[in-house]
N, C-alpha and C positions, 0 to 999 in steps of 0.2 A: 570689423575690428573687435578683438577680444580684450578683456580686462586681465591684467597681470600684476603681480607684486614680486619684486626681487629683494631678497635680503642678501647683502654682501657683507662679509667680514674681512676687513683689511688688517694687515699685519700691524701690530702696535709699535713695532720698532722703528717705523717711519716717522719722519718729522711731520709737523703740522702741515707744512707746505706740500710735502710729498703725498700725504693723505688727501689733501684737496685736489692735487693733480690726478691721483688715482680715481677719485670719485668723479672728477670731470671726464676722465677717459671712459668710465663705466657709463655715464650718462650719454656721452658722445656715441658709444656703440649702439645704444638704444635708439637715439634720434637719427643716426645715419642709416639705420635699417627701417625707417619709416614710423618709428614709435612716437607717441605724444605723451610726454611726462605730465601727470596730473598733480602729483604731490611727492614731496621728499621728506624723510624723517631721519635726521641725524641723531642716533641714539647714544653716540659717544662710546668711550672705551668701557667694556664690561668684561667680567670674568667669564671664561669659557667653562662649559660643563666638564670638559676633559682637555688635556693639552693637545694642540694641533701643531705639528712641526716645531715642538719644543716651546710653543707660545702658550702662556697661561691666560692671556687676555687678548682681546681683539676689538677693533673699532667697527661698530655695527652701524649699517646704513640701509634704510629701506626706501625703495622707489616704487611708486604706483604709476602704471602707465597703460595705454591701449596701443595695440599693434596687431598686424596680421599674423595668424598662427604660423605661417611658413617662415617667418623671420626669427622665431625663437631658437631654432637649432643653430643658426649663425651667431646669435647673441651668446648662447651658452658655450659655443666653441671658442669665441673670443675671450670669455671669462676664464675658461680653462687654461688658455695661453698666458693670461696675466699672472705673473708670479707674485705680485703684491697681494693678491686675494687668497686668504686662507680657505674660505668656503663661500659658497653661494647657494641659494635655493630659489627656484622659480615656482610661483604658485599661480595657477590658472583659475579664474573665477568664471564659471560656465553657466550655471542655472540662474534663474531670476533671483532666487534667494541669495545666492552668492554675490551676484552683481549688486544687489541692494546693500549687502554687507560691505562690499568694496567701496561703494559710494559713501557709506557712513564713515568708513575709515579715512577716506580722502577728505571728507568734511572735517573730521576730528583733527587731522593733521594740519589742514589749511586754516582752521578757525579754532584754535585751542581756547577753551573757556578759562576765563580768569577767575581765580578764587575771590570771593567778595572780601573787601577790606574789613578790618576789625570794627571800624566805625559803623559801616553799613550793617554788620551783623548785630552790633549792640543796638542800633536804632530800630531794627526790625524786631528784636526781642523786647525792647521797651514798649513798642507800639502794640505788640500782641498781649503784653501783660496788662496794659492800661484798660 
């Protein structure tokens, strides 16, 4: 099993329900081909660097997963057929260093750090000053 990351950009003209259905279809393509999804990161609607099919914005969604390398061609074929996707990119993590980075990204997405509350910051600074 290899480690992969997929960034998909969904058309922003879709309703929230249609975007959820499209994302569910993308995840179903991965799992039906034997993939195991480790993390998901919904980045939301963002401005594109350049217009794609007359769209200035797109809904960005990142999926981290493991799968056999032979299944990637089928997954990408199914992504090309899906008309709701503006763009997608598949990134393969191969070396030990890249797999370590992949694991860190998955941990970051699954366990986001909370910013300390203002009271906690104030208490820490008061303790250090005393």
